[in-house]
N, C-alpha and C positions, 0 to 999 in steps of 0.2 A: 196785255196785262190781265184782261178778263179771262183769257184762255189759261194763263198761269194759275189764277185763283181757282178756276174750275178744276184744273188738274190736281191742285193741292187738295181740294175738297174731295175729289174722287179717291185719291190716295188715302186720305184720312178715313174716309168711309170704309174703304177696303180693309185697312188695318184694324179698325174697330170691329168689323165683322169677323175677321180672322181670330182676334182675341176672344170674342164671344163664342165662336165655334169651338176653340180650344178648351175654354172653360167648361162648356157643355159636355164635351167628350170626356174631359177629366172626371166630371161628376158622374157621368154614365158608367165609366170604367170603375170608378171607386165603388159604386154600388154592386156592379157585376162581380168584381173580384174580392168583395168584402174587405175593403181597405180603409184606412183612416189617414188623414193628412195632418201632420204637425208642422207648424211654422214658427220660426223665431221672429221676434219683432224686427230684426234687421233685414229680413227678406224684402224684396220689392213688394210694393203695395198690391199688385195684381196677384201675387202668390198668396199673400195674406188673405185676400178676398175668397180664395177657394179652399182655404184651410178649415179643418174642423176644430182645431185648437191652435191658439196663438199664445206664446208666452216667452219667458226668459228661460235660462238653463234649468233653474230649480223647478219652475212650473212644469216644463216639458218633461223633466225626469220623473216627476210624480205621475203625470198623465201617461207617459210611455209604460210605466210599470203596471198600469191597471187596464189598458185597453184590451178589448176582447176580439177585435178584428184580426183576420188572418195576416194582413199586410200592414206594416207601418211605413208610410212614405214620409221621410224626415226632410223637410225643407229647412236646412240649416247647414252646418259644416260637419266635417267628418267625425270629430270627437263627440258631437252631440248624437249622431246616428249610432256610433259605437255604444254610447251610454244607454240608448234605448234598447239595443240588442242585449247588453249586459243585464238590464233589468227585466227584460221580457224575452228570454232566450228562445222560446218556442215559436216566436213570430218571425216572419220574413221581413227584415228591415231594409228598405231601399233608400238610397241617397241619389237624387237626380243627377249629380255630377261628382265623381270621386275626387276631382280636383278642388273641391270646396274644402280647403284646409284651414289652417289657423297659424299665424306667425308665432304665437306662444307655444303651441303644441309642436310645431316644426323645429323649434330651436331648443327643445328640451328632450333629448333622447333618454330612454331608460338606462342605457349603459353609462352615459355621462352622469346622470343624476345618482345612480347607484354608487359610482365612484366618489361623488361628492358626499353622499350619505356615509360611506365607509370612513371618510375623514372626520366625520362628526358622529361617532358611534353612540353617544349618549342622547342624541337628538331623535325625536319622533318626526316623521315626514308627513306634513299636511300639504296636499296638492290642490290647487285650483282646478276646477272641473275641465278647464281648457287645456287638456293634455291627453295623450294617447292611452289606450287600454294597457299597454305595457308599463307606462308610468304609474297608472292607477294600481297596477298589480304589485308594485313595490311600496305603495303608500300605506300609512297607518290610518289616514282619514282623508276624505275628499271634501271640498267645500265649494260653494258658489259665492259670488260677490254679496249676495243678500244674507248669507248665513255664516260668512267666514269668521266673524268675531265670536259667534256662538260656538262654532266648532273648536276654535283655539281655546276658548274658555272652558271647554269640556275636559281639558287636561289640567292636572295640578299646576299651580302657578310656578312651581320650581322646576317644571319639566321644560327643558330647552327644545325648540322646534325649528326644523328646516321648513321654510315656506317656498314653494315653487309653483309655477314658473314665472309669475308676474311680480317683478320687484316694485312696481308702482303700487299695486294693491298691497303688497307686503309692507312697504314703507308707510302707507296709510294705516294699516293694522297695528304697526308699532306705536301709533299714537292712541290706539284704542284698547290695548291689552297690556298686561303686566308681564307677560312671558318674554323670555329671551328668544328673538327670532333671527335666524340666519337665512339670508335671502338668496335665492337663485337669481342670476343676472339675465332676466328675460323681460321683454316688453311687448305690448300689443301695438303694432304699427299704426293702427287706426287712431288710438288714443294718444299716440306720441305726436300726432300731426297738428294739433291745435296751436294757433298763434295767440300768445297771451296779449300782445299789443293790439291785435285786431279785436279781441274780446273786450279789452279795456275801451277801445274806441266805440264799440257798440254800446257799452254800458254808459259812456258819457252821453250818447245820443238818447238812450233810454234809462235815465237815472233811477227809475223805480223797478227796473227789471230784476228778476231773480236769476242768478247764474246757478245752474244745476249741472252737476258733473258726475260721471261714473268714476269709481275709485281706481280704475285702470289708467286714468289720466295722470300726467306728471304733477308733482307736488306744487309747482307754481300755479297751475290751473286750480287745483284743489284748495289752495290758500285763498283764492278769490271767491270760491263758491259759497253760496248761501245754503245750499243743500247738496250733500254727497250721498249717492245711493245706487243700488242696482238698477237694472233696466225697469223692472216692475215698480220699484220704489220711486223712481223718477216719474213714471207715468202716474202713479198715485198722487204724488206731490202736485203735479199739474192739475189733476182733476179736483183736488181739494182747494185750488185757487183758480177757478175757471174764468175769471175776468182779467187776470193779470198778464204780465209780459215775462217771457222766459228766454234766456240764452242757454241753449242745450248743448252741453259738451259730451256727446257720445255719438255712436254711429247714426247716420241720418235716417235710417229706416224706421227708427222709433217715432219719427214725427207724424207718420200716418195715424197711428193709434192715439197719439196725443191730440191731434186735430179732430179725430172722431169723437173722443170723450170730452174735449173742452173746446168746442167750435168757436167760442167767443174769446179765447185766449190768443195773445200774440206770441207766436212761437218762432224763434230765430235760431237756426243752426249755428253753432259756434264755428267761426271761419278757421281755415287752416293756413299753414305757412305759404309763403309766396311760391315756393318751388313745387307745390302740389297743384295739379291741373283742375281740381274740383273746388267749388266754392265752400263745400262742407265735407265733413269726413265720412267717407263711405268705405266699407270693407269689400275689397275686390273679391275676396273668397266667397262672401255671402252672395254677391251679385253674379257669381258663376251659374247659380241655379236660375232657370227660366221656366216660364209656363210650358214651353215646348218640351223641355227636358223632363218636367213632371209628367207630362203626357206620355213621353217615350218610356219612362221607367215603369209606368203603370202598364203600358201595353206589353212590354217585354219582361216585366218583373225583374229588372236589373238596372243599374248595378246594385248588387246585394252586399250588405255588410256581413263579413264573416270574421270571427275571432277564434283563435286557437283555444280549445277547451281548457287547457291548463292555465293559460293566461286569464281567460274569462272567469274561472272559478276564484282566482285570487283578486282580480280587479273588481269583482262584484261586491266583495265584502266591505271595503271602505265606503262605497257608494250607499249600500244598504244601511250602514251605520250612520252615515250622514242623514239619510231620510228619516231614520228613527229618532235621531237627536233633534231634527228640525220640527218634529210634531209639536 
């Protein structure tokens, strides 16, 4: 038994030393190559620890547009790295793993959405930022979860709108705006996984807990929520109530920042359905990125995000318009 404990100790020490060495090499290469590391809140905590900037899609879009470094290493998913390239096209943008996709983006092709748009010729197209550059290129305006209402309200109230690709966020927006919204039938697999019965069971155990949810969640979850908001808005809500208890219905990566900013809060990840192997909802795409892949992409300066110039010119306009309207 003593030998097993000693072996486990040695293995743990070795793993900690390896992680420390990887982080040190990342920091060295970052300085040597004049690079900046951006991380979404949904990345693993160890990646967030080596990032220069951490944020949600809107935060990171603003930051990416302004950074001066030669290289942007985007620790997130593909559409986020594409957005950084669109907003700062002279920079080399790297994504640690090109397989870091998004269920929303993957299920909304530009050709299919364009066909949908042609069937509704009077509608303007507002797309959630969780989509490809090709989809952004046919959009009238892009939005994030934190500014979606403001973007829709920027149109005259009698202007009908197609909202894509997230029908859950679109359904929530229907309760917030007076516009006619036609919704694309797409969902985020992460936010579809929550078990309403398990959330109710936790609330019965913690009757004073706040249920806070991302608007990509299904309506039955949002109907239970005391607060609905974007990733950053949810973090802000927790920090404003630092001694309270929260049941958090979004990707579990957010918990690290919440615990950092509100160490005395009780933070419980919303549980998922029985057929899911995890106790909380995690985005498999986000977790594709690892410290080792961050190191490799800095060493090799690849994989690099490249966007056809014709598509980039058109896709950049609705994002820049969003940033202007968000000021």
